[in-house]
C-alpha positions in Angstrom: 126.5 94.9 88.4 125.0 94.5 91.8 123.7 91.0 92.5 120.1 90.7 92.2 118.0 89.7 95.3 116.3 86.3 95.1 112.8 85.7 96.2 112.6 82.9 98.5 109.7 80.3 98.7 107.3 81.1 101.6 107.8 79.0 104.6 106.1 78.3 107.8 107.1 77.0 111.2 105.2 74.1 112.7 104.5 74.0 116.4 107.1 70.9 116.6 109.8 73.6 115.6 110.6 72.1 112.1 110.6 74.3 109.2 109.4 73.2 105.8 108.4 74.4 102.4 104.6 74.6 102.3 102.5 71.9 100.8 105.6 69.9 99.3 106.6 72.5 96.5 110.0 72.2 95.0 111.8 75.3 96.7 114.3 75.8 93.4 111.2 75.8 91.1 109.2 78.3 93.3 112.3 80.4 93.7 112.9 80.5 89.9 109.3 81.4 89.2 109.1 84.2 91.8 112.5 85.6 90.7 111.5 85.6 87.0 108.1 87.3 87.7 110.0 90.3 89.7 112.9 90.3 87.1 110.9 90.1 83.9 108.3 92.7 84.7 108.4 95.4 81.9 107.8 97.9 84.4 110.6 99.0 86.7 110.4 97.8 90.4 112.4 98.3 93.7 111.8 97.6 97.3 113.1 100.2 99.9 113.2 99.5 103.5 113.9 101.5 106.7 113.8 105.4 107.2 117.0 105.7 105.1 115.4 103.6 102.1 117.8 101.0 101.7 117.4 99.2 98.5 116.5 95.6 99.4 115.2 94.6 95.8 115.4 95.9 92.4 114.5 94.4 89.0 116.3 94.3 85.7 114.0 97.4 84.5 115.0 99.4 87.5 118.8 98.8 87.0 118.5 99.8 83.4 116.6 103.0 84.4 119.5 104.2 86.7 122.6 102.8 84.5 123.2 99.4 86.3 124.9 100.9 89.6 125.4 99.1 92.7 122.1 99.7 94.6 121.3 96.7 96.7 122.2 97.3 100.4 122.5 101.1 100.0 120.5 104.0 101.3 119.0 105.7 98.2 121.1 108.9 99.1 124.3 106.9 98.6 123.0 104.8 95.7 121.6 107.8 93.8 123.1 111.0 95.3 121.7 113.1 92.4 118.1 112.7 93.4 118.6 114.3 96.6 117.3 117.7 95.5 114.7 116.7 93.1 111.9 116.2 95.6 111.8 112.3 95.1 113.0 111.5 98.6 110.6 113.9 100.2 107.7 112.1 98.4 109.1 108.8 99.8 109.2 110.4 103.4 105.5 111.3 103.0 104.5 107.9 101.7 106.3 106.0 104.7 104.9 108.6 107.2 101.3 108.7 106.1 100.7 105.5 104.3 99.2 107.4 101.5 100.3 106.1 98.0 101.8 108.5 95.6 101.1 108.3 91.9 102.7 110.7 89.5 102.7 111.0 85.7 105.6 112.0 83.4 107.7 113.0 86.5 111.0 114.3 85.4 114.2 112.9 87.0 118.0 113.7 86.3 120.1 110.6 86.7 123.8 110.0 86.0 123.2 107.0 83.8 126.8 106.6 82.7 129.8 106.8 85.4 131.4 110.2 85.2 129.0 111.2 82.3 126.6 114.2 82.3 123.3 113.6 83.9 120.2 112.9 81.9 116.7 114.0 82.2 114.2 111.1 82.2 110.4 111.1 82.4 108.8 108.4 84.4 105.2 107.3 85.4 105.8 106.7 89.2 104.1 105.1 91.9 105.0 104.8 95.7 103.2 102.4 97.8 104.0 101.9 101.6 105.1 98.2 102.6 103.8 97.0 106.0 104.7 94.1 108.1 102.5 91.4 109.6 101.6 94.1 112.4 100.6 96.8 110.1 103.6 98.9 110.7 105.0 100.7 107.9 108.7 99.4 107.1 109.5 100.6 103.6 108.2 101.7 100.2 107.5 99.9 97.0 108.7 102.0 94.0 106.8 100.9 90.6 106.7 102.7 87.2 107.6 103.0 83.7 110.1 104.9 81.7 107.9 107.3 79.4 110.8 109.4 78.3 110.4 108.4 74.7 106.6 109.3 74.9 107.2 112.7 76.4 109.9 113.4 73.7 107.6 112.4 71.1 105.0 114.5 72.3 107.5 117.5 72.4 108.7 116.6 68.8 105.1 116.6 67.7 104.5 120.1 69.2 107.7 121.3 67.6 106.6 120.0 64.1 103.3 121.7 64.7 104.8 124.9 65.4 107.0 124.7 62.3 103.9 123.6 60.3 102.0 126.7 61.7 104.9 128.9 60.7 105.2 127.6 57.3 101.3 128.1 56.8 101.6 131.8 58.1 104.5 132.3 55.6 102.4 130.9 52.9 99.5 133.3 53.7 102.0 136.1 53.9 103.1 135.0 50.4 99.4 134.9 49.3 98.9 138.4 50.4 102.0 139.6 48.7 100.9 137.7 45.6 97.4 139.7 45.7 99.0 143.0 46.2 101.6 142.4 43.3 98.6 141.1 41.2 98.4 144.4 39.2 102.2 144.5 38.6 102.2 140.8 37.5 99.5 141.7 34.9 101.6 144.2 33.5 104.2 141.9 32.4 103.8 138.2 31.4 107.4 137.6 31.9 107.3 138.7 35.7 104.0 136.7 36.0 105.8 133.5 34.9 108.6 134.0 37.2 106.5 134.5 40.3 104.3 131.5 39.0 107.5 129.3 39.2 108.6 130.5 42.8 105.1 129.9 43.9 105.0 126.4 42.7 108.4 125.6 44.2 107.1 127.0 47.6 104.1 124.8 47.3 106.0 121.6 46.7 108.4 122.3 49.6 105.3 122.8 51.9 103.9 119.5 50.7 107.1 117.7 51.5 107.1 119.4 54.9 103.5 118.4 55.8 104.1 114.8 54.5 107.1 114.3 57.0 105.2 115.9 59.7 102.3 113.2 59.3 104.8 110.4 59.1 106.4 111.6 62.3 103.2 112.0 64.1 101.9 108.5 63.2 105.3 107.0 64.4 105.0 109.1 67.9 101.6 107.9 68.5 102.5 104.2 67.7 105.4 104.4 70.1 103.1 106.0 72.7 100.8 103.2 72.1 103.4 100.5 72.8 104.4 102.2 76.0 100.9 102.2 77.3 100.4 98.6 76.3 103.6 97.5 78.2 102.5 99.5 81.3 98.9 97.9 81.1 100.2 94.6 80.9 102.5 95.2 83.8 99.8 96.5 85.9 97.5 93.6 85.1 100.2 91.1 86.3 101.1 93.0 89.4 97.6 93.6 90.5 97.2 90.0 91.0 93.9 88.2 91.1 92.4 84.9 89.6 94.3 83.6 86.6 91.4 84.2 84.3 90.9 87.8 85.4 94.6 88.6 84.9 94.8 87.2 81.5 91.6 88.9 80.5 93.1 92.4 81.5 96.2 91.5 79.4 94.0 90.5 76.4 92.1 93.9 76.7 95.4 95.8 77.0 96.5 94.5 73.6 93.0 95.4 72.0 93.1 98.7 73.4 96.8 99.9 72.9 97.7 98.1 69.8 94.4 98.5 67.9 94.1 94.7 67.3 90.8 93.2 66.3 90.9 90.5 69.1 93.4 88.9 71.4 93.4 85.7 73.1 95.3 83.5 75.8 95.0 79.8 76.1 96.5 77.9 79.5 97.9 74.3 79.0 96.5 71.4 80.9 99.7 69.4 81.1 97.9 66.1 81.8 95.8 66.1 78.7 98.2 68.1 76.5 95.2 70.5 75.9 95.2 74.3 75.5 92.1 75.9 77.2 90.9 79.2 76.1 91.1 81.3 79.3 90.6 85.0 78.2 89.3 86.6 74.8 88.9 90.3 74.4 87.7 92.5 71.3 85.7 91.3 68.5 85.2 87.9 70.2 84.9 87.5 74.0 83.2 84.0 74.2 85.5 81.3 75.7 83.7 78.2 74.2 83.4 77.1 70.7 85.7 75.4 68.3 88.8 77.0 69.7 87.7 76.6 73.3 89.9 73.6 73.8 92.6 73.0 71.3 94.8 69.8 71.5 98.7 70.4 71.2 99.7 70.0 67.5 96.4 70.9 66.0 95.1 74.2 64.3 97.5 77.1 64.2 97.4 77.6 68.1 98.2 73.9 68.8 101.0 74.0 66.2 102.6 77.1 67.9 102.6 75.2 71.4 104.1 72.0 69.9 106.9 73.9 67.8 107.5 76.4 70.6 108.1 79.1 67.9 106.2 82.2 67.3 103.9 82.6 64.1 104.0 86.2 62.8 102.5 87.5 59.6 101.3 90.7 57.8 99.5 88.5 55.2 96.7 86.6 56.9 94.8 86.1 53.8 96.8 83.5 51.9 98.4 82.2 55.2 98.1 78.2 54.9 98.0 78.1 58.7 94.7 80.3 58.9 92.3 77.6 57.8 89.3 79.9 57.5 90.2 82.0 54.7 86.7 83.1 53.8 86.4 84.4 57.3 89.7 86.2 57.2 88.7 88.0 53.9 85.1 88.9 55.2 86.4 90.5 58.4 89.4 92.0 56.6 91.9 90.4 58.8 95.5 91.5 57.8 98.0 90.5 60.7 98.5 87.8 63.1 100.9 87.2 66.1 101.0 84.0 68.0 103.5 83.4 70.8 104.3 80.1 72.9 104.3 80.9 76.6 107.1 79.1 78.0 108.7 79.1 81.7 112.1 77.4 81.5 111.6 74.1 79.7 107.9 74.1 80.6 105.1 75.3 78.0 102.2 77.0 80.1 100.1 78.2 77.3 99.7 80.4 73.9 99.0 84.0 73.3 97.7 85.1 70.0 95.8 88.1 68.3 94.4 89.4 64.8 94.7 92.7 63.5 92.9 94.5 60.5 96.2 96.6 60.1 99.7 95.8 59.5 101.8 95.2 62.6 105.3 97.0 62.5 108.4 95.4 63.8 108.3 97.4 67.0 104.7 96.2 67.8 106.0 92.5 67.5 108.8 93.2 69.8 106.3 94.8 72.4 104.3 91.7 72.2 107.1 89.2 72.5 108.3 91.1 75.6 104.8 91.0 77.0 104.4 87.2 76.2 107.5 86.6 78.6 105.7 88.6 81.6 102.5 86.6 80.7 104.3 83.3 80.9 105.7 83.8 84.2 102.4 85.3 85.5 100.5 82.2 84.4 103.0 79.8 86.2 102.9 81.9 89.2 99.2 82.3 89.4 98.8 78.5 88.8 101.2 77.7 91.5 99.4 80.0 93.9 95.9 78.6 93.0 97.4 75.2 93.7 98.7 76.3 97.0 95.5 77.5 98.0 93.5 74.5 97.0 95.9 72.3 98.9 95.7 74.4 102.0 91.8 74.2 101.9 92.1 70.2 101.3 94.8 70.0 104.3 92.3 72.2 106.5 89.6 69.9 105.6 91.6 66.8 106.2 92.7 68.2 109.7 89.2 69.0 110.7 88.1 65.5 109.7 90.9 63.9 111.6 89.8 66.0 114.8 86.2 65.1 114.3 87.0 61.5 114.0 89.4 61.6 117.0 86.7 63.3 119.0 84.1 60.6 118.1 86.4 57.6 118.8 87.4 59.3 122.2 83.8 59.4 123.2 83.0 55.9 121.8 85.8 54.3 123.6 85.5 56.3 126.8 81.9 55.2 127.1 82.4 51.5 127.7 85.7 52.2 129.6 83.8 54.4 132.0 81.2 51.5 132.5 84.2 49.0 133.0 85.6 51.4 135.6 82.4 51.8 137.4 81.6 48.0 137.7 85.2 47.4 138.6 84.8 50.0 141.7 81.4 48.2 142.7 83.5 44.9 142.7 86.1 46.4 144.7 83.7 47.7 147.3 82.6 44.0 147.4 78.9 45.2 147.1 78.2 41.4 145.8 80.2 39.7 148.5 83.8 39.4 149.4 86.4 38.6 146.8 89.6 36.4 147.1 93.2 37.7 146.9 93.2 36.2 143.4 90.2 38.1 142.4 91.4 41.4 143.9 94.7 40.9 141.7 92.5 40.4 138.6 90.4 43.5 139.4 93.5 45.5 139.8 94.8 44.3 136.6 91.5 45.4 134.9 91.6 48.9 136.6 95.1 49.5 135.6 94.4 48.5 132.1 91.5 50.8 131.9 93.3 53.8 133.4 96.3 53.2 130.7 93.5 53.1 127.9 92.3 56.4 129.3 95.8 57.8 129.4 96.3 56.8 125.6 93.1 58.3 124.6 94.0 61.6 126.5 97.5 61.7 125.0 96.2 61.1 121.2 93.6 63.9 121.9 96.1 66.3 123.4 98.4 65.8 120.3 95.5 66.2 117.8 94.7 69.5 119.5 98.2 70.5 119.4 98.6 69.6 115.8 95.5 71.6 114.7 96.6 74.7 116.7 93.3 74.2 119.0 95.0 73.8 122.2 94.7 76.7 124.8 97.0 77.8 127.7 95.9 79.3 130.8 99.2 81.1 131.6 99.8 83.0 134.8 102.4 83.4 137.4 103.1 80.2 139.2 105.5 79.3 141.8 108.4 76.6 140.5 108.1 74.9 144.1 104.3 74.3 143.5 104.6 72.8 140.3 107.5 70.4 141.4 106.0 69.5 144.8 102.6 68.4 142.9 104.4 66.5 140.3 106.6 64.7 142.9 103.8 63.9 145.1 102.0 62.1 142.1 105.1 59.9 141.3 106.8 59.2 144.5 105.2 56.0 145.1 106.0 54.9 141.5 109.7 55.7 142.1 109.9 54.0 145.4 108.0 51.0 144.1 111.0 50.4 141.5 113.5 50.7 144.1 114.8 54.2 143.1 115.8 57.2 145.1 114.7 60.8 144.3 116.7 63.9 145.3 116.3 67.6 144.9 118.5 70.5 144.3 117.8 74.1 143.8 119.8 77.4 143.7 121.1 78.2 147.1 120.0 81.9 146.6 116.3 80.6 146.5 116.4 79.5 150.2 113.3 80.7 152.1 111.8 82.4 149.0 109.5 81.2 146.2 110.5 81.9 142.5 107.7 82.4 139.8 107.3 81.3 136.1 104.7 82.5 133.6 103.2 79.2 132.6 100.2 77.1 132.6 100.5 75.2 136.0 98.5 72.2 134.9 100.4 71.5 131.8 103.9 72.2 133.3 103.0 69.7 136.0 102.1 67.2 133.4 105.4 67.7 131.6 107.4 67.0 135.0 105.2 63.9 135.6 106.0 62.5 132.0 109.8 63.2 132.7 109.9 61.6 136.1 107.7 58.5 134.9 110.2 58.0 131.8 113.2 58.3 134.1 111.6 55.5 136.4 111.2 53.1 133.4 114.6 53.6 132.2 116.4 53.4 135.4 117.4 50.0 137.0 116.6 49.4 140.9 119.0 50.9 143.0 119.3 54.1 140.7 118.8 57.6 141.2 116.8 60.4 140.0 117.6 64.0 140.6 115.2 66.9 140.2 117.1 70.3 140.1 116.1 73.9 139.2 117.9 77.3 138.6 117.8 80.5 136.9 119.1 80.8 133.4 118.9 84.3 132.0 115.2 85.2 131.6 114.1 81.6 132.2 114.0 78.9 135.0 115.3 75.5 134.0 114.2 72.3 135.8 116.1 69.3 135.0 115.3 65.6 135.6 118.4 63.5 135.5 118.7 59.8 136.0 121.3 57.1 136.1 119.4 54.9 133.5 121.2 53.3 130.7 121.0 56.6 128.4 120.2 57.2 124.7 122.3 56.8 121.7 123.3 60.2 120.0 121.6 59.0 116.7 118.4 58.4 118.8 118.3 61.5 120.9 116.6 63.6 118.3 114.1 61.2 117.7 112.6 61.0 121.2 110.5 64.1 120.8 108.8 62.7 117.5 105.3 61.6 117.9 104.6 57.9 118.0 108.2 57.1 118.6 109.6 54.6 121.3 113.3 54.1 121.4 114.3 50.4 122.1 110.8 49.5 123.3 111.8 46.1 124.7 114.8 47.1 126.5 113.4 49.3 129.0 113.6 48.2 132.9 109.8 48.4 133.1 108.0 47.4 129.8 107.0 50.4 128.0 103.2 51.3 127.6 101.4 54.1 125.6 101.8 55.1 122.0 105.1 57.3 122.1 103.4 60.8 122.5 104.3 61.7 126.0 107.6 63.5 125.1 106.2 64.9 121.9 103.3 66.5 123.5 105.4 67.6 126.5 107.9 69.7 124.2 104.8 71.3 122.4 103.2 72.2 125.7 106.7 73.8 126.6 107.0 75.8 123.7 103.1 76.9 123.7 104.0 78.3 127.1 107.2 80.2 125.4 109.6 77.8 126.9 111.3 74.7 125.5 112.1 71.1 126.4 115.6 69.5 125.4 117.6 66.6 126.2 121.2 65.1 126.8 122.4 61.8 127.3 125.5 59.7 127.7 124.9 55.9 126.7 125.4 53.8 129.9 125.4 56.6 132.4 122.0 58.4 132.1 119.9 61.1 130.5 118.9 64.7 131.5 115.7 66.5 130.3 115.6 70.2 130.8 112.3 72.0 130.9 112.9 75.9 130.4 109.9 78.4 131.4 109.9 82.1 131.2 110.5 83.9 134.6 107.5 85.7 135.6 
């Protein structure tokens, strides 16, 4: 048998480039739940992709439908060659081309379900639904339906039996006519009358047997049809999605409608309290409060089913010791009860139960057990999705709170810093009289400290904006030489002050011409300033910094290399993490800031469609490469 496809947990990619499972969910648990949901659906499901309708996914019901053939990865014409002239592929084409779903009832399909065997004609309730990607383009078709062959055959059998019954009735009428015509002859001889009477009695008995057999077959055919409709309704309720209570309510209503039960209910387990909470109720009772609104595990018949993890099935409600209110059961005429625990793996998620005023046959119990398995997975999956949504809302609220707090703190910090800077400028202008050299030195220290604090505030705010996705980019065509010239002009004095030399190299083919990149010029310049400043901090006096640039495919690479002490291999990946400073006390120039410069720089680069990477050899130096898209 072909390997079943597995459903992977939804992932997202942060702006920092790392991939993680959303909200800390266990990937294996999520994969198990989603795979079970798909595989345990009582309806057959398959996903076909591309113009040749390649089987991407199919559940157990679908494999059973087509005879457990190799499907996954094959186009439909190769996997199921016998369907090519049955009009089904043309329906797929229409759905994929127009996006209009197709729904058909009791569609005949001829399938070779046994290798080298004769094809069988099946009847299916079938739905084709176009699948679209994130851009809205149609990329495939979802196939969903139910095998209703038994229902169709049962209807045909009923029609055949009805035809036989009519023929028998007509024969009886003919016999009666003949009897009337021969009445005169029968009166002439008592012996002949007695013989005819015996013959007539035998015919009547035969007709009675035929009629009784017909009635029994009709009852069984209708019951089979009801069970098929019940399975289809439960599958549709689960796959249609929605809130947990709404999904469970539709499942309960399906049991009442198609199995003719008095009422059906579903309780969902609250694991922390070991409490079963009534979530859905349909039929005779629709309220969710009352005595059985919250049932502790182990108490009442519902709690006992949960504790024992075993179904409780009976066609003798009156007299069943687990049904505590025998007076109610007698008054309401209750006959049958079916209660099923709802486990997913080793974890119990709830209990499903129903009462009926008629006996439930073995086939009905089997249909309920199959439905309980699908409902178990649906509860677990829906609760998981609801938890994800709640966690996402909480995370978004926390992110907004963080941004608001940082903005407020930025304002509160910048106000006194601006005042300090303003008064420092007044002192520098000697508005209140001349200052000594020592006073000028103190003043310079104050101004540098203020500028440093302003820089830290700007870095923290930039990172907050990047982290929340609020950073905007003004991308346009910018000359690489302009970006480099501006950055070099702003750090040249710092490089010279620390006794370093700065050299520039570029692609010889660029001589006399400018090369443009598609980027935000201000952010690209800020990245280069950060890289050149870091190279200055980590390079001893007498060292050398090289700024080079060249075309690399569809990008321009700008490299900043130094002859500093380098970075260990195990530390290289950490330099782009926020709030990380490698060997803070071992820099040539004492490090300042909060360790956000490289993290922000790489996020800026990726936000412009480029990247920032690093290589290093301890004791020889480091090279940081900024890649930007060529214009």
